[in-house]
C-alpha positions as CSV (number, residue, x, y, z in Angstrom):
1,M,0.0,0.0,0.0
2,S,1.4,3.4,-1.1
3,L,1.9,6.2,1.4
4,T,-0.9,8.2,-0.2
5,K,-3.3,5.3,0.0
6,T,-2.3,4.6,3.6
7,L,-2.9,8.2,4.6
8,W,-6.2,8.3,2.8
9,W,-7.2,5.0,4.5
10,Y,-6.3,6.5,7.9
11,L,-8.4,9.5,7.2
12,E,-11.4,7.3,6.2
13,N,-11.1,5.4,9.5
14,I,-10.8,8.6,11.5
15,W,-13.9,10.0,9.8
16,D,-15.8,6.8,10.6
17,Y,-14.9,7.1,14.3
18,L,-15.9,10.7,14.3
19,L,-19.4,9.8,12.9
20,Q,-19.7,7.2,15.7
21,M,-18.8,9.8,18.3
22,L,-21.3,12.3,17.0
23,P,-24.6,11.0,18.6
24,C,-23.2,11.0,22.2
25,M,-21.5,14.4,21.5
26,C,-24.9,15.9,20.6
27,I,-26.5,14.4,23.7
28,A,-23.6,15.9,25.8
29,L,-24.2,19.3,24.2
30,V,-27.9,19.3,25.2
31,V,-27.1,18.2,28.8
32,F,-24.4,20.8,29.1
33,L,-26.8,23.6,28.0
34,L,-29.5,22.3,30.3
35,L,-27.2,22.2,33.4
36,R,-25.4,25.5,32.6
37,P,-27.8,27.8,34.6
38,R,-27.5,25.6,37.6
39,R,-23.7,25.5,37.4
40,F,-23.6,29.3,37.0
41,R,-25.7,29.7,40.1
42,R,-23.3,27.5,42.0
43,L,-20.3,29.5,40.8
44,A,-22.1,32.8,41.7
45,R,-22.5,31.5,45.3
46,L,-18.7,30.8,45.3
47,G,-18.0,34.3,44.0
48,L,-16.5,32.9,40.7
49,N,-17.1,33.6,37.1
50,S,-16.7,31.3,34.1
51,G,-15.9,33.4,31.0
52,P,-16.6,32.6,27.4
53,L,-13.3,30.9,26.7
54,R,-13.6,28.6,29.7
55,E,-17.2,27.8,28.8
56,G,-16.1,27.0,25.3
57,G,-13.2,24.8,26.4
58,L,-15.4,23.0,29.0
59,L,-18.1,22.4,26.4
60,L,-15.5,20.9,24.0
61,F,-14.1,18.7,26.7
62,V,-17.6,17.5,27.8
63,M,-18.5,16.7,24.2
64,F,-15.2,15.0,23.5
65,S,-15.5,12.9,26.6
66,A,-19.0,11.8,25.5
67,G,-17.7,10.9,22.1
68,L,-14.8,9.0,23.7
69,A,-17.4,7.0,25.7
70,A,-19.3,6.3,22.6
71,L,-16.3,4.6,21.0
72,T,-15.0,2.8,24.1
73,V,-17.7,1.8,26.6
74,F,-20.3,0.5,24.1
75,P,-20.0,-2.6,21.9
76,A,-18.0,-2.1,18.7
77,Y,-19.9,-0.2,16.0
78,F,-22.8,0.4,18.5
79,W,-23.4,4.0,17.2
80,T,-23.4,3.1,13.5
81,R,-26.4,3.4,11.2
82,G,-26.0,-0.3,10.2
83,H,-26.3,-1.5,13.8
84,W,-29.5,0.4,14.5
85,M,-31.0,-0.6,11.2
86,G,-30.4,-4.2,12.2
87,V,-32.0,-3.5,15.6
88,W,-35.0,-1.9,13.9
89,K,-35.4,-4.9,11.6
90,G,-35.0,-7.3,14.4
91,T,-31.9,-9.0,12.8
92,Q,-29.6,-8.2,15.7
93,P,-29.9,-7.3,19.4
94,V,-29.2,-3.9,20.8
95,F,-26.4,-5.4,22.9
96,P,-24.8,-8.6,21.5
97,P,-24.3,-11.5,23.9
98,V,-20.8,-11.8,25.5
99,D,-18.8,-15.0,25.6
100,F,-16.9,-14.6,28.8
101,Q,-14.8,-17.7,28.3
102,M,-13.6,-16.2,25.0
103,Q,-13.0,-12.9,26.8
104,L,-10.8,-14.6,29.3
105,Q,-8.8,-16.3,26.5
106,N,-8.3,-13.0,24.7
107,L,-7.4,-11.0,27.8
108,Q,-4.0,-9.4,27.1
109,L,-2.1,-8.5,30.2
110,E,1.4,-8.9,28.8
111,P,2.8,-5.4,28.1
112,F,4.0,-4.2,24.6
113,Q,2.6,-7.0,22.5
114,E,0.3,-4.7,20.5
115,I,2.9,-2.0,20.4
116,F,5.5,-4.4,18.9
117,R,3.1,-5.7,16.4
118,A,2.4,-2.2,15.1
119,V,5.3,-2.3,12.7
120,H,3.8,-5.3,10.9
121,G,0.7,-3.8,9.5
122,P,-1.1,-0.5,8.9
123,W,-4.2,-1.4,11.0
124,V,-2.2,-2.2,14.2
125,M,-0.2,0.9,13.7
126,F,-3.4,2.9,13.2
127,L,-4.7,1.5,16.5
128,V,-1.5,2.4,18.3
129,L,-1.6,6.0,17.0
130,A,-5.3,6.3,17.6
131,N,-4.9,5.1,21.2
132,I,-2.3,7.8,21.8
133,G,-4.0,10.6,19.8
134,I,-7.5,10.1,21.2
135,F,-6.3,10.5,24.8
136,S,-4.3,13.6,24.2
137,P,-7.3,15.8,24.8
138,V,-7.8,14.2,28.2
139,G,-4.4,15.4,29.3
140,F,-4.7,18.7,27.5
141,F,-8.1,19.8,28.8
142,T,-7.3,18.5,32.3
143,A,-4.3,20.9,32.5
144,L,-6.2,23.7,30.7
145,L,-9.3,23.7,32.8
146,W,-8.1,22.5,36.3
147,R,-6.4,24.7,38.8
148,N,-2.6,24.2,39.3
149,P,-1.9,22.0,36.3
150,R,0.7,19.3,36.9
151,W,1.9,16.5,34.6
152,W,1.0,13.8,37.1
153,K,-2.7,15.1,37.2
154,S,-3.0,14.6,33.4
155,L,-1.2,11.3,33.6
156,L,-3.5,10.1,36.4
157,A,-6.6,11.3,34.6
158,G,-5.5,9.4,31.5
159,F,-4.5,6.3,33.4
160,C,-7.7,6.1,35.5
161,S,-9.9,6.7,32.5
162,S,-8.2,4.1,30.4
163,V,-8.3,1.4,33.2
164,T,-12.0,2.1,33.6
165,I,-12.6,1.8,29.9
166,E,-10.6,-1.5,29.6
167,F,-12.5,-2.9,32.6
168,V,-15.9,-2.1,31.1
169,Q,-14.8,-3.4,27.7
170,F,-14.2,-6.9,29.2
171,F,-18.0,-7.1,30.0
172,I,-19.3,-5.8,26.6
173,G,-17.4,-8.2,24.4
174,R,-14.5,-6.0,23.5
175,S,-10.8,-6.6,23.8
176,T,-9.0,-5.7,27.1
177,D,-5.4,-5.0,26.5
178,I,-2.7,-3.6,28.9
179,D,-1.1,-1.9,25.9
180,D,-4.1,0.3,25.5
181,V,-3.6,1.6,29.0
182,I,0.0,2.3,28.3
183,L,-0.8,4.1,25.0
184,N,-3.7,6.0,26.4
185,T,-1.7,7.2,29.4
186,T,1.1,8.2,27.0
187,G,-1.4,10.2,25.0
188,A,-2.7,12.0,28.1
189,L,0.9,12.9,29.0
190,A,1.5,14.2,25.5
191,G,-1.6,16.3,25.9
192,F,-0.2,17.9,29.0
193,W,3.1,18.8,27.1
194,I,1.0,20.4,24.3
195,F,-0.7,22.5,27.0
196,C,2.7,23.5,28.4
197,L,3.8,24.7,24.9
198,L,0.6,26.7,24.5
199,R,1.0,28.2,28.0
200,A,4.6,29.1,27.3
201,A,3.6,30.9,24.1
202,F,0.4,32.5,25.4
203,P,0.4,32.6,29.2
204,S,-2.4,35.2,29.5
205,F,-4.5,33.4,27.0
206,T,-4.5,30.0,28.9
207,E,-5.3,31.8,32.1
208,K,-8.6,32.8,30.7
209,F,-9.7,29.2,30.7
210,Q,-9.8,29.1,34.5
211,C,-12.7,30.2,36.7
212,Q,-12.0,33.7,37.9
213,P,-13.2,35.6,41.0
214,K,-15.7,38.2,40.1
215,G,-14.0,41.5,39.2
216,G,-10.5,40.1,38.7
217,Y,-8.1,37.4,37.8
218,F,-6.2,34.8,39.9
219,H,-2.4,35.3,39.7
220,G,0.4,32.9,40.2
């Protein structure tokens, strides 16, 4: 497969994943808007203000998290048109049955097996890159939106999220692989360093993504 065809194939897969993320992202948007007045009232009681940039960043993170959940804590291809057409026609169940004996046989707890296999085919390489890339926003937004960003906070957020996802996937018939945890955590840490580069270049800009006391800004 030529480089151009490989890149195009990667883009097609990314587009397919984005389409699967979209339904949950739209639900998250609605929930975010419905809860926004209540959240603002709570912030007002604390004497805090959430500006437009923080609200936009928080909305993006909420929608991304919902999209990530759509891809990871539901059965494979759950949010595709083909799956729901099959459910509508009665040709497939909403949630497919899970063979736990098979799940135990396929449980991968030996580190670096998937990572080493990545060099042998474009699909495994795509999965490796996707597992890193899709968790970069976890580390990035954790640092951008939380007070006192630290590398270990982003790493811990990525690690805990990934472990939870892998645990859930065992019970919904999807693969559970220690390499996914390694790659996801690496992606979250990469997201933190992207934040650090952004903060170094635009320190006053990143500060605006924090809740501020009414009438002024936090410093330090």
